[in-house]
C-alpha positions as CSV (number, residue, x, y, z in Angstrom):
1,M,0.0,0.0,0.0
2,V,2.9,2.4,0.7
3,G,5.3,1.3,-2.0
4,L,7.8,-0.5,0.2
5,G,7.3,-4.2,-0.3
6,G,7.6,-5.3,3.4
7,G,11.3,-5.7,3.9
8,L,11.4,-3.1,6.6
9,I,9.3,-5.5,8.7
10,Y,10.8,-8.8,7.6
11,A,14.5,-8.0,8.0
12,P,14.4,-6.6,11.6
13,L,11.8,-9.1,12.7
14,F,14.0,-12.1,11.6
15,V,17.0,-10.5,13.2
16,L,15.1,-10.0,16.5
17,L,13.8,-13.6,16.3
18,G,17.4,-14.8,16.3
19,Y,17.8,-16.0,12.7
20,P,21.4,-16.1,11.4
21,L,22.1,-12.9,9.6
22,G,22.4,-14.4,6.1
23,T,19.2,-16.4,6.6
24,A,17.3,-13.3,7.8
25,V,18.4,-11.2,4.9
26,A,17.8,-13.9,2.3
27,T,14.3,-14.7,3.6
28,S,13.4,-11.0,3.9
29,L,14.4,-10.4,0.3
30,L,12.4,-13.3,-1.0
31,L,9.3,-12.4,0.9
32,N,9.8,-8.7,0.0
33,G,10.0,-9.6,-3.7
34,I,6.9,-11.8,-3.5
35,A,4.8,-9.1,-1.8
36,A,6.1,-6.5,-4.2
37,L,5.3,-8.7,-7.2
38,S,1.7,-9.2,-6.0
39,A,1.3,-5.4,-5.6
40,A,3.0,-4.7,-8.9
41,I,0.5,-6.8,-10.8
42,T,-2.3,-4.6,-9.6
43,Y,-0.4,-1.4,-10.3
44,W,0.6,-2.5,-13.8
45,R,-3.1,-3.3,-14.6
46,S,-4.0,0.2,-13.3
47,R,-1.4,1.8,-15.6
48,L,0.4,3.5,-12.6
49,V,3.9,2.2,-13.4
50,D,6.2,4.6,-15.2
51,T,8.4,2.3,-17.2
52,Q,10.7,5.1,-18.5
53,I,12.0,5.6,-15.0
54,G,11.4,2.0,-13.9
55,L,13.5,0.1,-16.4
56,P,16.8,1.9,-16.0
57,L,16.4,1.7,-12.2
58,I,15.6,-2.1,-12.4
59,I,18.7,-2.8,-14.5
60,S,21.1,-0.8,-12.3
61,S,19.6,-1.9,-9.0
62,S,19.6,-5.6,-10.1
63,L,23.2,-5.5,-11.0
64,A,24.2,-3.7,-7.8
65,A,22.2,-5.9,-5.4
66,P,24.5,-8.9,-5.5
67,L,27.4,-6.7,-4.6
68,G,25.5,-5.5,-1.5
69,A,24.7,-9.2,-0.7
70,L,28.4,-10.1,-0.6
71,G,28.9,-7.3,1.9
72,T,26.4,-8.9,4.3
73,Q,28.7,-11.9,4.8
74,R,31.5,-9.6,5.9
75,I,29.7,-7.1,8.1
76,D,29.6,-7.3,11.9
77,I,26.1,-8.2,13.3
78,R,26.1,-5.2,15.7
79,L,27.1,-2.8,12.9
80,F,24.5,-4.4,10.6
81,T,21.8,-4.0,13.2
82,G,22.7,-0.4,13.9
83,I,22.6,0.5,10.2
84,L,19.3,-1.3,9.8
85,A,17.9,0.6,12.8
86,L,18.9,4.0,11.3
87,V,17.3,3.1,8.0
88,I,14.1,2.1,9.7
89,I,14.0,5.3,11.7
90,F,14.3,7.3,8.5
91,A,11.5,5.3,7.0
92,A,9.3,5.7,10.0
93,L,9.7,9.5,10.1
94,R,9.0,9.7,6.4
95,M,5.8,7.7,7.0
96,I,4.6,9.8,9.9
97,F,5.5,13.3,8.5
98,S,5.0,12.7,4.8
99,P,3.0,15.5,3.1
100,K,-0.3,14.9,1.4
101,P,-0.1,13.8,-2.2
102,A,0.0,16.7,-4.7
103,T,-3.2,17.1,-6.6
104,Q,-1.9,19.4,-9.4
105,E,-0.6,18.2,-12.7
106,P,3.2,17.6,-12.6
107,A,5.6,19.3,-14.9
108,A,6.8,17.2,-17.9
109,I,10.0,15.3,-17.3
110,S,12.5,14.6,-20.1
111,T,13.2,10.9,-21.0
112,A,16.9,11.6,-20.7
113,R,16.5,12.8,-17.1
114,K,14.4,9.8,-16.2
115,V,16.9,7.3,-17.7
116,L,20.0,8.9,-16.1
117,G,18.4,9.6,-12.8
118,G,16.9,6.1,-12.6
119,A,20.2,4.5,-13.3
120,I,22.1,6.5,-10.7
121,I,19.4,5.9,-8.1
122,G,19.3,2.2,-9.0
123,I,22.9,1.6,-8.2
124,A,22.6,3.1,-4.7
125,I,19.3,1.3,-4.0
126,G,20.6,-2.1,-5.3
127,L,23.6,-1.9,-2.9
128,L,21.5,-1.1,0.1
129,A,18.8,-3.7,-0.8
130,G,21.4,-6.5,-1.1
131,L,23.2,-5.5,2.0
132,L,20.2,-4.9,4.4
133,G,17.5,-7.1,2.8
134,I,14.9,-4.4,2.6
135,G,14.2,-4.0,-1.1
136,G,15.0,-0.3,-1.2
137,G,11.5,1.1,-1.5
138,V,12.0,3.3,1.5
139,F,14.6,5.3,-0.5
140,I,13.1,4.9,-4.0
141,V,9.8,6.6,-3.2
142,P,11.2,9.9,-1.8
143,L,13.9,10.1,-4.5
144,L,11.3,9.7,-7.3
145,I,9.1,12.3,-5.7
146,Y,11.6,15.0,-4.6
147,V,14.5,14.5,-7.1
148,L,12.7,13.4,-10.3
149,K,9.4,15.0,-9.4
150,I,7.3,11.9,-10.1
151,P,3.7,12.1,-8.8
152,T,3.2,10.4,-5.4
153,K,0.8,7.7,-6.6
154,V,3.0,6.8,-9.6
155,A,6.2,6.9,-7.5
156,A,4.7,4.3,-5.1
157,A,3.6,2.1,-7.9
158,T,6.9,2.4,-9.8
159,S,8.8,1.8,-6.6
160,I,7.0,-1.5,-6.0
161,F,7.7,-2.5,-9.6
162,I,11.4,-1.9,-9.1
163,V,11.6,-3.6,-5.7
164,V,10.5,-6.8,-7.3
165,F,13.7,-7.0,-9.3
166,S,16.1,-5.6,-6.7
167,S,14.7,-8.0,-4.1
168,F,14.9,-11.2,-6.2
169,S,18.4,-10.2,-7.4
170,G,19.7,-9.8,-3.9
171,F,17.9,-13.0,-2.8
172,L,19.7,-15.1,-5.6
173,A,23.0,-13.8,-4.3
174,H,22.2,-14.7,-0.7
175,V,20.5,-18.0,-1.1
176,S,23.6,-19.9,-2.1
177,L,25.4,-18.6,1.1
178,A,22.6,-18.9,3.6
179,E,20.6,-21.8,5.2
180,M,16.9,-21.4,4.4
181,D,13.9,-22.6,6.4
182,W,11.8,-23.4,3.3
183,G,8.7,-24.6,5.2
184,F,8.4,-21.3,7.1
185,T,9.3,-19.3,4.0
186,F,6.8,-21.0,1.7
187,T,3.9,-20.3,4.2
188,A,5.0,-16.7,4.7
189,A,5.3,-16.2,0.9
190,I,1.7,-17.1,0.4
191,L,0.6,-14.7,3.0
192,S,2.9,-12.0,1.6
193,F,1.4,-12.3,-1.8
194,T,-2.1,-12.1,-0.4
195,G,-1.2,-9.0,1.7
196,G,0.4,-7.4,-1.4
197,Q,-2.9,-7.8,-3.3
198,I,-5.0,-6.3,-0.6
199,G,-2.7,-3.4,0.1
200,S,-2.2,-2.5,-3.5
201,R,-5.9,-2.6,-4.3
202,I,-6.6,-0.2,-1.4
203,M,-3.9,2.2,-2.6
204,A,-4.7,2.0,-6.3
205,Q,-8.5,2.5,-5.9
206,R,-8.7,4.8,-2.9
207,L,-5.3,6.3,-1.8
208,K,-6.6,7.1,1.7
209,G,-3.7,5.6,3.5
210,R,-2.7,8.6,5.7
211,T,-3.8,6.8,9.0
212,V,-2.2,3.6,7.9
213,R,1.1,5.3,7.1
214,I,1.2,6.9,10.6
215,I,0.4,3.6,12.3
216,F,3.0,1.8,10.2
217,G,5.5,4.6,11.0
218,F,5.1,4.1,14.7
219,V,5.4,0.3,14.3
220,L,8.7,0.9,12.5
221,L,9.9,3.1,15.4
222,V,9.2,0.2,17.8
223,F,11.2,-2.1,15.6
224,S,14.1,0.3,15.4
225,A,14.2,0.7,19.2
226,K,14.4,-3.1,19.6
227,L,17.2,-3.3,17.1
228,I,19.2,-0.6,18.8
229,E,18.7,-2.4,22.1
230,K,19.9,-5.6,20.5
231,A,22.9,-3.9,19.0
232,F,24.2,-1.8,21.8
233,M,22.7,-3.0,25.1
């Protein structure tokens, strides 16, 4: 519903539950990709996805995600947890204090700016997605809105479309290095797909998610507090 895919919940939850770091990130990326794919189907049918910005971002983020995944195997668990907590705090504040979607017609954006901007953003997003297991939607949405001036609704839909590829790319890099709990993952994948369908339909048809965004923001703050406690206390 908010263009993130779910990795901001999966990754910290699995770390807090005591999963090995590689397993937590790999499982998070897989579930994140499945939820995003579910939502992307709805957005694509609703013609909300901007492929001119999406395709360059998909290519660059998918190439960069495996590099970030390699970094996960070398990073200290306390440092990883601290970085993840900071990312989640940023996401929570963006959710709670985000402005209302603009209603006016956006200015025309050149194709060259979309392609170049998408490629640069994609590299950074792919590295973070592969490293932290979060898909990257928390950064994609504000960058599309405030840097490339993409309308809010289109930015959220295009972000989900991109997150599908960055998540699966990062997962493929992780899965060969991590031990997976496939029984748990399969069950969670079905529920993630279902949740993606419900959330995307609410956003695409109504876009009245202000209350949901605030609640989700406070949930993320609780997760970040628990992660900081785990890392430094």
